N, C-alpha and C positions, 0 to 999 in steps of 0.2 A: 504494500500500500504506500502511496506517496503521501507527502506532508499535507496536501490540501484535503485529502480524504480523512485523515486522522483529525485534522482541525475541525472539519465540518461534522464529523461524528461526535466530537466533544461538544460542539455548539448545539447540535441536535439533541443530545442527551440532557444538557443543562436547560435548554429551552423547554423540553417536554416535562421535566421535573418542575421547573418554575411555573409552567402553565397549570399543572395539577395543583400546586400549592396555592397559587393566587386565585384560581377559580374557587377553590374551597374556602378561601378567606372572604369571598363576597357574601353579603347578607341576603337572606331570602325571607321577605316579608317581616322585617324587623328583628330577625335573629342573625347572629353571626358576629364575627370579630369586629367588623366595622361599626356595628351598632352599639358596641360597648362605649364608644366615644361620642355619645349623643350630644354632648355639650358643644361640639365643634361643628355645628350646623351652619351652612351658608344661608344668609338671609335672602339672597336673591333667588336661588333656584330650589331651595328646599332639600337638596341632597348634601351629604356631608363632604367635607374636603377629603377625608380619608377614602371615601368611596370613589371619588373622582380619581385620586391617585392610584387606587387599586385597579380601576379601569385602564388607566394609562399604562401601568406596568404589565397588566395582562395582555393588552394589545401589543406591547413591545415584545413580549415572549412569543405571542402568536405569529408576529411578523418574522421573528428570528427562526422559529420552527418552520414556517413556510419556505423561507429563503434557503435554509439549510437543506430542507427536503428536495427542493429543486436542484440545488448544486450537487447533492449526492446522487440524484437521478442521472445527472449529466456526467459526473466524473467517476463514479464508483464502477469498477470492473471486477468481476469475479474471476 
């Protein structure tokens, strides 16, 4: 295996584990880790700052997973 495949496999594993962790951290109807910090509500939109940051981090891991999957499809040879 060449270096790009090893690097992409590492990124792929980290992104997949990160997605699992951060999806589980999201709240579902008022329960979850992000709802423990209810005092940090944004007055404008009604959603918490922590929930917005969890969304951003989860989207980042999803993009990294998608890109690494595409690069692995192109470069990985058995």
